[in-house]
C-alpha positions as CSV (number, residue, x, y, z in Angstrom):
1,M,18.6,9.2,58.8
2,S,20.4,10.9,56.5
3,T,21.4,14.6,56.6
4,V,21.8,16.9,53.5
5,V,24.3,19.9,53.5
6,D,23.5,22.1,50.5
7,P,27.1,21.2,48.4
8,H,27.6,25.4,47.6
9,Q,27.5,26.4,51.2
10,D,30.7,26.1,53.4
11,P,29.9,24.0,56.5
12,A,32.6,26.2,58.6
13,A,30.6,29.3,57.6
14,D,27.2,28.2,59.4
15,D,27.4,27.3,63.1
16,R,23.5,26.0,62.6
17,P,23.2,22.5,63.2
18,A,22.7,20.8,59.9
19,A,18.8,20.1,58.9
20,A,18.2,16.5,59.5
21,V,15.8,14.7,56.9
22,T,15.0,11.3,56.8
23,D,14.7,10.4,53.3
24,V,15.5,12.6,49.8
25,L,13.5,10.9,47.0
26,V,15.1,12.1,43.2
27,L,12.4,12.3,40.2
28,R,14.5,12.1,36.9
29,G,13.4,13.4,33.8
30,A,15.6,13.6,30.5
31,G,15.3,14.2,26.5
32,E,11.7,15.2,25.5
33,L,8.8,15.4,28.7
34,V,6.0,16.2,25.6
35,D,3.0,14.6,27.7
36,A,1.0,15.1,31.4
37,H,1.3,10.8,31.3
38,A,5.0,10.4,30.7
39,V,5.8,13.3,34.0
40,E,3.1,11.4,35.9
41,E,4.6,8.8,36.0
42,I,7.6,10.4,37.0
43,V,6.5,12.4,40.0
44,A,4.4,8.9,41.5
45,P,6.8,8.1,44.1
46,A,6.6,11.4,45.6
47,F,2.4,10.9,45.9
48,A,3.5,7.8,48.0
49,A,5.9,8.8,49.8
50,D,6.3,10.0,53.2
51,P,5.7,14.6,53.5
52,A,9.0,14.3,55.6
53,T,10.5,12.7,53.0
54,A,12.9,15.5,50.5
55,L,12.1,15.4,46.7
56,V,14.7,16.5,44.1
57,V,12.9,17.2,41.2
58,D,16.3,16.4,38.5
59,L,15.4,17.9,35.2
60,A,19.2,18.2,34.2
61,A,19.2,15.7,30.9
62,V,15.1,17.4,29.5
63,T,15.9,19.3,26.0
64,Y,12.3,19.6,25.9
65,L,9.9,20.2,28.0
66,T,5.8,21.0,26.2
67,M,3.4,23.5,28.7
68,E,1.4,19.6,28.8
69,A,4.4,18.2,31.2
70,V,4.7,20.8,32.9
71,I,1.1,20.6,34.7
72,P,2.0,16.8,37.0
73,F,5.0,19.1,38.4
74,L,3.1,21.9,38.9
75,I,0.3,19.5,41.0
76,L,3.4,18.2,42.9
77,A,4.4,21.6,44.1
78,R,1.3,23.2,45.7
79,R,1.4,19.8,47.3
80,C,4.8,19.9,48.4
81,A,3.4,23.4,49.6
82,A,0.3,22.0,51.1
83,E,2.5,19.6,53.8
84,G,5.4,20.6,53.8
85,T,7.9,19.1,52.4
86,S,11.4,20.4,50.9
87,L,10.9,20.3,47.3
88,R,13.9,21.2,44.6
89,V,14.3,21.7,41.2
90,V,17.2,21.0,39.4
91,A,16.8,22.2,35.7
92,S,18.3,22.3,32.8
93,E,18.6,25.3,30.6
94,P,14.9,24.2,28.0
95,A,13.5,23.1,31.5
96,R,14.3,26.5,33.0
97,R,13.2,28.4,30.0
98,K,10.0,26.4,29.5
99,L,9.0,27.3,33.8
100,T,10.5,30.7,33.7
101,S,8.5,31.4,30.3
102,L,5.1,30.6,32.9
103,G,6.2,32.2,35.7
104,L,6.8,29.4,37.4
105,H,10.0,30.5,38.7
106,F,8.2,31.3,41.6
107,T,6.9,28.8,42.2
108,F,9.9,26.0,42.0
109,A,13.1,26.4,43.5
110,L,15.0,26.3,40.0
111,E,18.8,25.0,40.0
112,P,21.2,25.0,37.4
113,P,22.6,21.7,36.9
114,P,25.9,21.6,38.7
115,A,28.9,22.1,36.2
116,G,29.8,19.5,33.6
117,A,27.2,17.4,34.4
């Protein structure tokens, strides 16, 4: 079992015990994501994972994201919401702009890439 701690949070400032997570699955996309098929391959491992597995969709290296490519991410987000699975999305500026322009910043908890990444 592993514990996931937010690196931006001061652990001394919070007296609550850290939430225990069985596992964390990181799904990475890079470059131009232009079709649903390419993204389906990226998210496929999430659909086979235990719902207790926390998911991180890492789009920090994505330079272009089409509307068609967003659909599998949206399906994954809806599945996670229905099953209570934790989902975080680390998005590059181009990916963030696309998701925000589609109004999906309310669906995905978007996080910027770490500084220097």
